[in-house]
N, C-alpha and C positions, 0 to 999 in steps of 0.2 A: 504494500500500500504506500503510495507516494505521500510524503508529508507536505502539507500546504504551508507555504511561508508568507504568502501575500493575501491579505484580506481586504475587502472593500472598506472604505472609511464610514464610520457611523455619521449619520447626518442629523442627529438630534437625540434628545433623551426620550425614552418611552416610559411614562409613569406606570403603565400597566405591568410592564416587565419588572420594574423596580419593586412592585408589590408581590411578585410571584414567589412562592416558597421554593421554586425550582431555579431561581435566577443564578445560583452559584453552582448548579450541577454541571459537572464537566466529566468527560470520558477521556482518560489519558491512554487507553489501550483498547484495541479491538476485542481483547479477551473479556473486557468488562461489559461488552455489548452482546457477544455471541450467546445465543441460547436464552437471552433475557426477554426478548420481544418476539411476538408473533409477526409483526410487521415493522419495517423501518422505512420511513419516508425521508428522502434527502431533498431538501429544498422546502423552506417554510414560507414561501410567498402565498399568494391567494390560492394557487393550484395545489400546493402541498398541504395547506391547512384544509382545503376543501376535500382532498383525498382522505386525509386523516378523519375528518368528520364523517364522511360517507362510510368508511370502514367501521368506525365506531357505531354507526347506526345499524349496519348490517351484521356486525359481529360484536355485540356489546361486552362480551367477556374477553375479547382479544386485548393483548397488551401492545400498544402502538407507540413507537418512538418517532419523534419529528426532529430532524437535525438540520441545521443551517450553519453557514460560515460565521454568522453574527448572531447576537441574541434575537430570538424570534419576535417579530413585531417591531424591529428597529427601523424598518423602512416603510414603504407605503401601506402595508397591512396593519400597521399600528398607529397611523396618523390621525384617525378621526376622534381620538380621545374616548372612544367607546360609546358615543352618543349617536343615536339615530332615531328619527321619528317620521311619521307620515307627513307631518307639516313640513319638516326639513326637506324631505324628498320631493314633495309637490312644489315647493318654492324653487327647487333646482330646475324645474321644467319651464317655469314662467320666463318669458322673454326671448325664447328661441322662436323667432317668427317663421322659421322654415317648417315647423311642425304644425299639423292641422289640429283641430279640436279633438278629432278621433285619436290622433297620435297621443295627445295629452291624456285622454281617457285610458288608453291601453297602458301607457307608462305608469299612470297613477294606480291602476289595478295591479300591475306587476310590483310596484313599490309597496303596496298594501300587503301583498303576499310575502314579500321579503321581510317586512316588519313582523308579520305573524309568525313566520318561520324562525326568526331570531328570538322572538318571545318564547316559542316552544323549546328552542335549544337551551 
């Protein structure tokens, strides 16, 4: 296994990560990982986090590890400070004159489903 020597630079602080009980968890050897997890996902951007979530939904007893070069949530996936609301999402649609009223209705419905899904999680 090749040792990584260069990492991307952190672009800010993530308060959610700072509160995590796992923030200081590090693996210094592959032997500390082998046999410990049912699934290992490398890459903790939106895709990796989504994959981990879907695995957890389909296999709730599985042990899943999510690895990234930097603390998870240090980049775009951790930037919204954890707040989301239907009002916030609807406001994001207003002002884009290229969208029709029907486009706004469809996007609003999708945003509603997203908020409901997040509440369920």
